[in-house]
N, C-alpha and C positions, 0 to 999 in steps of 0.2 A: 320634164327632164330635158336637158340640153343635149344637142348633138355636137359632133366634133367641130363643125364650122362655127356654131354659136359660141362654143367655149373660146375659140380663138378670137372671135369678135368682141367678147365681153372683157376678157382679161388676158394680157400677154403673159409670156412665160415667167417673167420676174414677178409679176403680180400674183400668179398662181402659187409660186414658191413662197411668197410672203404670206398669203392667205393660209396655205397649208400649214406653215410653221406656226402661225398665230393660233390656229384651231388646235393643232396637236398640243401645243404648250398649254393652252387654256383648259383643255380636257384634263390634263394632268394636274394642274396647279389651282384651278378655279380663281386665278388672279389675272386682271387685265395685263395684256402683253404690250410692252412699250418698245420704242425704237432702240434704246440701249441694249436690251436683250438681243434683238434681231441683228444689231450691228456686231455683236460678239459671236454670232452664229456663223461658224466657219463655212458651212455648206453654201450659204447664200452668196458671199463674196460681193456684196453691194455696199456702196458708200452710205454713211448715215444720212446724207442729204437726199439721196435717191430713195432710201427706205422711208423717210418722212413723206416724201412726195407720193410714193406708192400707197402708203397707209391712208393719206388724204383721199386719194383716188378711190380706194376700196371703200372708204367711209361714204364718199359721195355716191357710190353705186349701191349702197345699202347692204354691203356684205359685213361691215364692221361698224361698231359705234363706241363712243367714249362714255362710260357711265357718269363721269364728272370731269370737269376741266383739269387738264394736266395729267389725267390718268392714261394708262395704256388703252389698247383696244380690246373689245370683247366681240365674239361672233354674233351675228343676228341669225334669225331663222333662215333668211335668204342665204346667208353665208354658209350655214350648215348644209342647206340644200345643194348649193354649188359644190361643196366639198364632197357630199355623198355621190352626186351625179358625175363629177368630173375629176376629182382628185383622189378619192379613196381607193386604196389598193386592196385587192381581194385578200382575205385572211383565211388560212386553213387551220383547223384545230389540230393539235398534236395527237398522237395515238394515246398518250396518257390522259389527255383531256377527254377524248372520246370514251375511253374506258371508264373514266370517272362518271360520266353521264350515264353510260350503259349500266354500270353497276348500281347506280342509285335508282334508275327508272325501272329496271326489270324486277318486278315483284312476282312472287309465285302465283298469286291469284290472277285470274283473267278478268276480274271484276272491273268494270269501266270506271267506277268512282275511285277505287284504290289506285289504278294506274294514272288517271288524270290528276288526282291530288298529288301523287308523288312526282309526276312530270312537272307540275306547276312549282312545287317546292324546289326541284332541281334547277329549273330555269332561274328562279330567284337567287338561289345559292351561287350558281356559276356566274351569273351576270352581275351580281351585287345590285340588282335593280328589282323591279317587281315582275314576277312571272305571272302570265295570264293564260288561261286555257278555256275554251268554250267547247262543251261537249257536242258531238254530232246530233243531228235530228234522227234518232233511231226509228221513228215512225216510218222513215223512208228505207230502213234496212230490209234486207231480203231474208225471208225464212228459209233455213236450210233443212233442219230436221227436229223432230221431237222424240225423246226417249222416255219410256215409262218403266221405272225400276222399282221392284218391291223392296220395302224397308222392313215391314212387319206385316202381320195379318191384315191390318186396316190402315196402313200408311204406305203411300207411294211417292217416290221422288220423280218429279217431272223435270226433265232437262231440256231446255229450249236453246237451240243454237242458231245464231244469225250468221249468214255468210260473212267470212273474215275471221271466224273462230270465237266471236263473243258469245259467252254462255250465260244463261240465266237459269237458276234452279229454284224450285218451289216444292215444299213438302205438302202433299195432299192427304187430308184425313177423310176416309170413306166409311160408309155404313156397314158394308159387307166385304168379305175377302174376295179377291179376283185372282184367278190363276195366272201364273207367269206367261203361259201360252196366250191367254186372252189379252194380257197387257201388250205383248209383242204384236198380236194381230191388230189391236187398236192403234198402236203407234204407227204401224206400217200403213194402214188405210188413211190415217190422218196425214201422214207425210205425203202420200200420193195426192191427196186433195189440196194440200196447202203449199207444196213445194214451189219456190220461185215467186211467191206472192210477197208483197210488202207487208210489214207489220200493221200498217194502217188499213190495208185492204182486208186483212184477216179480221181485225177488230170490227170492221164495218159490215162484214158479210159472212162471218163464221157459221151461223145457223143454217143459212142457205147452202153453203158449200159442203157441209157434212151431213146433210139430210139424206135419209134412206140408205144408210150404209148397210151393205150385205154382210160385212165381217166386223169383228171387234165386239166389245161389250157396250151395249146401248146405254146402260146406266152410267158408265164412265164417260162416254161421249157427251151425254147430257150434262154431267157434272162439269166437264171442261167448257161446254158452251155457257153454262150458268156462271162460271168463274173466269170467263175470258178477260174481263177487265183487270183481273189480278195477274193471270198468266202472261198476258200480252201487254203488260203495263210498262211501257218505256216512255221516258219524258217526251212530250210533244214539243216543248220548247227547249232550247239549249240551256245548259246549266253552266254558270260562270264559276271558275275556280281561280283564285289568285294566291300567290305565296311569295314571301320575301318582303313583307311590309316593313320589317325592321331595317332591311337593307335600304329601301328607298327613303325612309324618313331620316336615316342617318346621313344622307347626302347633304352637302353644305347648303344647297339651294333651299332646304326646308328648315333652316335656322330661323327664317322669317315665319313668325307665328301665323300670319294671315295665309301664307301659302301652305303651311302645314295643315291648318284647319280645313282649307279647301280640299286638300288631298284626302284627308280623313273623311270628309263628307262624301267625296266621290266614291271612295271604297265602301263606306257603310251603305250608301244607297245601292250601289251595284248595278242598277238598271241601266244607267247611262253608259257605263263601260261595256256592259253586255250588248247593248244595242249597237255601239260602235263596232265591236268585234264581229257581230253577226252580219254586218254590211261589208266586211272586208275579205270575202272569199275570193281568192285568186292565186294563181301559181306563182312561185318565187317569193322572195321576201319583199313585202310591201312596207315602205317607210313613210310615215307622215311626221312632220316636224313642227311643233309648236302651233303657230297660227294656221298652218295648213289643215289642222283638224277642224272639221266643220262645226263640231260642238264646242261652244265657248268654254265649257267646263274643262276641256282638254288642251287649252291653248298654251299651257306652261310645260307640256310634256311631249316627248317623242314616243311613237308607238311603232314597233317593228313586229310584223305578223306574217304568218304563212299558213297554208292549209295542211292538214294531215288527213290520212284516209283510213277508214275502217271499212274494208270491203268497198261497197259502192257509195257509202255515205262519207261526208267530210265534216271536219271540225276545224277550229282555228286555235292556234297557239302563238304566243309571242312574248315580248318584253316591253314594259313601259318604264320610263324614267325621265329625268330632266333632259332638256335638249342637249345638254353637255354630256355626251356619252361616247364610248368607243364603238362607233357604228360598225366598223369592219368586223370586229370580234363578235359583236352582238348578232350580226347577220349570220355568221358562221355557226353560232350556238343555236339560233332559231332553226336554221335550215337542217342542221344535223339532228336535232331533237325530233323534228317532224318526220324525217326519214326513219329514225329509230322506232317511233310509234307505229309507223306503217309496217316495219319489219316484225315487231312484236305480234301484231294481230295477223300477220301473214304466215306466222310459223305454224 
């Protein structure tokens, strides 16, 4: 990123005005922007000769290029980067836009899959790009409590809560009935032994931690030990969700069959995009543009991501699309959605 002094050194005020106008116009029209359009632009107030000279300078600096002779100019990845760092104005979502996102994301269930799938769908719908979400590593989540509730004589509902409010439920089938008092005793003593441990720690050391319990039902405790792989089964690796495929493939950039096939391969494989997202954990909205993406498979796309929190664990969400996108608006959408997820799990 460039600081204020570097911005002044690279492009003067008129150059920045021209570059900003070209990029704003190109984002809207997907057509190369020529000097005749810029000359008619009242805000600029620059002569046609000066405009042509500035365009040539911006091209020589690598911020613009001509796709073919006599065409107007198109932004390069470097041009978009300068725009994002130095020219882009901060965008705020309207209250109606926020309400639309809130309404779509808030589902009644607290199930992680439901919420993340819906979040990804909303990101794609609102951005008109591809919404992407990577689930947290719940093995690092912290155990809060376990409840054992009778459903029938030989069926018990186990309710496992991770700090932040995420809940997992499992129906247990047992051989003999257990009194409600014994169920409560068992859950209390298990909570005492397991509270504030990570899910991974519990899976690795459950038998040792609940050995020699003085209270509770020993048969039920043994059943929980034997079934720990099921009860404490949270994904060890992040799960990738994406939504809005029809949005991104309808973008003009993907009329090119080669680019469209490359995109489809990227989404079908999933692994590459998942790996890219898992390496991007950081505060604030992180933007990589085209060739800035280390993986060559991603060189035609921009990726805007941020982290969201579920208690003490973090996940990643964002938007992927062609390098021609409304960066300021996309940043606002990504940032607000991450805050919303944190609020949902904090309720």
